[in-house]
C-alpha positions, 0 to 999 in steps of 0.5 A: 510490520509497519511502514510510513506512508506519505501522500502529497494530495489535497483531494479526494481518490475518485474511483470511475468504474468505467475504468475497471477492468472487464471480462470478455462478456463485459461483466465487471472483474474484481479489483483489489484495493492497496492496503500496504500503501506502497502501490504505484497505481494507488489506490489500486493493488499492483502487487507491490505488497510483495516487497513487504513480505519480509519486513521484521516485526517491530521495525518500521519502514519507509519505501522510496516512492519512485524507486520502492527502495525500502529503509528502516527508520525506527522501531515500533513503540507499541507493545503490539507490533501489529497494532495501528498505533505503530 
């Protein structure tokens, strides 16, 4: 399963720990970083990866950054469909 992700950024992404979620005692709660590339809260995970679970191996996908509509844009040329080069 592969997807093309396009970022329009010219700077690094800074994570401010003061904005991280905390429990009732003020302890930092775990956060998850996005690995699928389609999170609306990137670089934080927002659960959008659940939309990717039915992607077909060997197919290259692109997600609309606003609507998250998925479309097939090709196939993976890599012999290993889960390879990073895919």
